[in-house]
C-alpha positions in Angstrom: 9.0 70.7 -212.0 10.9 67.9 -210.5 12.6 70.1 -208.2 9.3 71.3 -206.8 8.7 68.2 -205.5 11.7 67.6 -203.2 11.0 70.5 -201.7 9.6 70.8 -198.2 7.7 73.0 -196.4 9.2 75.3 -193.8 7.2 73.8 -191.1 8.2 70.7 -191.7 11.5 71.1 -192.0 11.3 72.8 -188.6 9.5 69.7 -187.3 11.8 67.4 -188.6 14.6 68.9 -187.1 13.2 69.9 -183.8 12.3 65.8 -183.5 15.9 65.3 -184.6 17.8 67.3 -181.8 14.8 66.7 -178.7 14.5 70.5 -179.3 10.8 70.2 -178.4 11.8 68.9 -175.0 14.1 72.0 -174.2 11.4 74.0 -174.9 8.6 72.5 -173.2 11.0 73.2 -170.2 11.5 76.7 -170.6 8.1 76.9 -170.6 7.9 75.3 -167.5 10.2 77.2 -165.5 9.5 80.4 -167.2 5.9 80.2 -165.2 7.9 79.4 -161.7 6.0 81.6 -159.7 3.1 79.5 -160.4 4.2 76.2 -159.9 6.3 77.4 -157.0 3.7 80.2 -155.6 4.2 83.8 -156.0 5.7 84.1 -151.9 8.3 80.9 -152.2 9.3 82.2 -155.8 9.9 85.9 -154.1 12.8 83.9 -152.4 13.9 81.8 -155.3 14.7 81.4 -159.0 15.8 78.3 -161.4 19.8 78.4 -162.0 20.0 75.6 -163.6 18.6 72.1 -165.0 20.4 68.8 -165.6 18.9 65.2 -166.6 15.9 65.8 -164.6 17.3 67.6 -161.5 16.2 71.3 -161.3 18.7 73.3 -159.4 16.7 76.3 -157.4 19.0 79.4 -155.8 17.2 80.1 -152.5 17.5 83.6 -150.7 16.4 82.4 -147.3 16.9 79.3 -144.8 12.9 79.3 -144.2 12.4 79.3 -148.2 15.0 76.5 -148.4 12.9 74.8 -145.7 9.5 75.6 -147.6 10.9 74.1 -150.8 11.8 71.2 -149.3 8.5 70.6 -148.0 6.4 71.4 -151.0 8.6 69.6 -153.5 6.1 67.5 -154.4 3.6 69.2 -155.6 6.2 71.9 -157.1 7.4 69.1 -159.1 3.9 68.3 -160.5 3.3 71.4 -161.6 6.4 71.9 -163.0 5.8 68.7 -165.1 1.9 69.7 -165.6 3.1 72.8 -166.8 5.7 71.3 -169.4 3.2 68.2 -170.4 5.0 65.8 -169.7 7.9 64.3 -166.8 10.9 66.2 -167.2 11.3 67.3 -163.3 12.2 64.5 -161.1 14.1 66.1 -158.5 14.7 70.0 -156.9 17.7 70.9 -155.3 18.0 74.3 -153.3 21.6 76.2 -153.9 22.6 79.0 -152.0 23.5 82.3 -153.9 26.4 83.5 -154.9 29.4 84.6 -157.1 30.5 81.1 -158.3 29.9 80.3 -161.4 28.1 83.3 -162.7 25.2 82.8 -159.9 23.7 86.0 -158.6 20.5 86.2 -157.2 18.6 89.7 -157.1 17.5 90.5 -153.4 13.5 91.3 -153.4 
């Protein structure tokens, strides 16, 4: 009987593990990025893709110079929407990058 009292429920273990390794932030970030078209808008999303994230900086692959300009103009609104989708402030900056084969970055044209 004593062994049973030490056993933890699986969901308690998962939650403890998640808190310890801050997995929740990564999951919330990925959930927000999954809805990129909602945050950026359907038209802009056709010419852009999230490519990387590091300490609040979101790198976005941009296919066309006009899309890069629009991304820059709408940056504050997109950041707000992404953070709203994540449920906390995770995204602080957006930087546009060009597509290419370096570092395994590819982009499917619309």
